[in-house]
C-alpha positions as CSV (number, residue, x, y, z in Angstrom):
1,M,-0.4,0.2,-0.2
2,N,1.1,3.4,-1.1
3,Y,0.3,6.4,1.8
4,D,0.9,9.6,-0.4
5,N,-2.3,11.0,1.3
6,L,-0.4,11.0,4.9
7,Q,2.8,11.9,3.5
8,N,2.0,14.9,1.9
9,V,-0.3,16.0,4.5
10,T,1.3,15.4,7.9
11,G,4.9,14.8,5.8
12,L,5.0,11.2,8.4
13,T,6.4,8.3,6.1
14,L,5.4,4.8,6.2
15,E,6.8,1.9,4.8
16,P,4.5,-1.1,4.4
17,S,5.8,-3.9,6.4
18,D,7.2,-6.5,4.4
19,E,8.3,-8.7,7.2
20,P,6.1,-11.4,8.7
21,R,4.0,-10.3,11.7
22,S,3.2,-11.5,15.2
23,I,-0.5,-11.2,14.1
24,T,-1.5,-12.6,11.1
25,H,-4.1,-12.4,8.6
26,D,-5.3,-15.8,9.4
27,H,-5.3,-14.7,13.2
28,I,-7.8,-11.7,12.3
29,S,-9.9,-13.4,10.1
30,Q,-10.3,-16.4,12.7
31,K,-11.7,-13.4,15.1
32,A,-13.1,-11.5,12.8
33,Q,-15.3,-14.7,11.9
34,Q,-16.0,-15.0,15.5
35,A,-17.6,-11.8,15.8
36,G,-19.6,-12.0,13.1
37,M,-17.8,-9.9,10.3
38,E,-16.5,-10.5,6.9
39,L,-13.3,-8.7,5.9
40,S,-13.6,-7.2,2.1
41,P,-10.3,-5.6,0.7
42,E,-11.3,-2.6,2.1
43,H,-11.3,-3.4,5.5
44,W,-7.8,-5.0,5.3
45,G,-6.6,-2.0,4.0
46,V,-7.9,-0.2,7.0
47,I,-6.0,-2.7,9.1
48,D,-2.8,-2.9,7.5
49,F,-2.2,0.4,7.3
50,V,-3.0,1.0,11.5
51,L,-0.3,-2.4,11.7
52,D,1.8,-0.4,9.5
53,V,1.5,3.2,11.7
54,Y,2.1,0.7,14.9
55,D,5.4,-0.1,13.0
56,N,7.0,2.8,12.2
57,C,5.3,5.8,14.5
58,E,5.5,5.4,18.4
59,E,4.2,9.2,18.8
60,C,1.0,7.7,16.9
61,R,-0.3,5.5,19.5
62,S,-3.2,7.5,20.9
63,A,-6.7,7.0,19.6
64,R,-7.4,10.4,18.9
65,K,-3.8,10.7,16.7
66,M,-4.4,7.1,15.3
67,M,-8.1,8.5,13.9
68,A,-6.4,11.6,12.9
69,L,-3.9,9.4,10.7
70,M,-6.7,7.0,9.4
71,D,-9.3,10.3,8.0
72,T,-6.4,11.6,6.3
73,E,-4.8,8.2,4.4
74,F,-8.7,7.6,3.9
75,G,-10.1,10.8,3.2
76,D,-10.2,10.2,-0.7
77,E,-12.7,7.3,0.1
78,G,-14.3,9.5,2.9
79,G,-12.4,9.6,5.7
80,K,-14.5,9.3,9.2
81,K,-17.4,8.3,7.4
82,Y,-16.1,5.0,5.3
83,L,-13.8,4.2,8.2
84,Y,-16.9,4.4,10.7
85,G,-19.3,2.5,7.6
86,L,-16.4,-0.2,7.2
87,F,-16.4,-0.5,11.3
88,P,-19.3,0.7,12.7
89,N,-17.8,0.0,16.6
90,G,-15.3,2.3,16.1
91,P,-12.5,1.7,13.2
92,V,-9.8,2.0,16.3
93,T,-11.8,0.2,18.6
94,Q,-12.4,-2.8,16.2
95,I,-9.3,-3.0,14.6
96,H,-7.8,-3.6,18.2
97,D,-10.2,-6.2,19.3
98,L,-9.1,-8.2,15.9
99,T,-5.9,-7.9,16.3
100,G,-5.5,-8.5,19.9
101,M,-3.7,-4.9,20.4
102,K,-3.7,-3.4,23.7
103,A,-6.1,-0.8,23.8
104,M,-4.6,2.9,23.1
105,S,-5.3,6.1,25.4
106,S,-8.7,7.8,24.8
107,Q,-9.9,5.0,22.8
108,Q,-13.0,5.0,24.2
109,D,-15.2,7.7,26.4
110,L,-18.0,5.8,27.8
111,G,-19.3,9.0,29.4
112,F,-19.8,10.4,26.0
113,G,-20.8,6.9,24.5
114,T,-18.0,7.5,22.0
115,S,-15.7,4.6,20.3
116,F,-12.9,5.7,18.1
């Protein structure tokens, strides 16, 4: 995947990982099936983006920052509307649930009923 939008807007350069990850697509697919989700190529594009951000950007590990990066990268597809269409329970939250990654700071605000 080419992250041109992100680089043009933020200056952040991400290199898609060619290395085998500890979190495999098979593992994520299995978790998605258990959750009643069928992952499309569009889902995988967003999931791989989040995993690549984790691999390349230590300071990007807050939910607000991640959501801003995702909104920028997928702006041509519709940004947040597109992301919430794919992951209605919150893109950051659902991707973290599927991958088994630790929750990020400010990922959910139950007082406001929001979930990134």
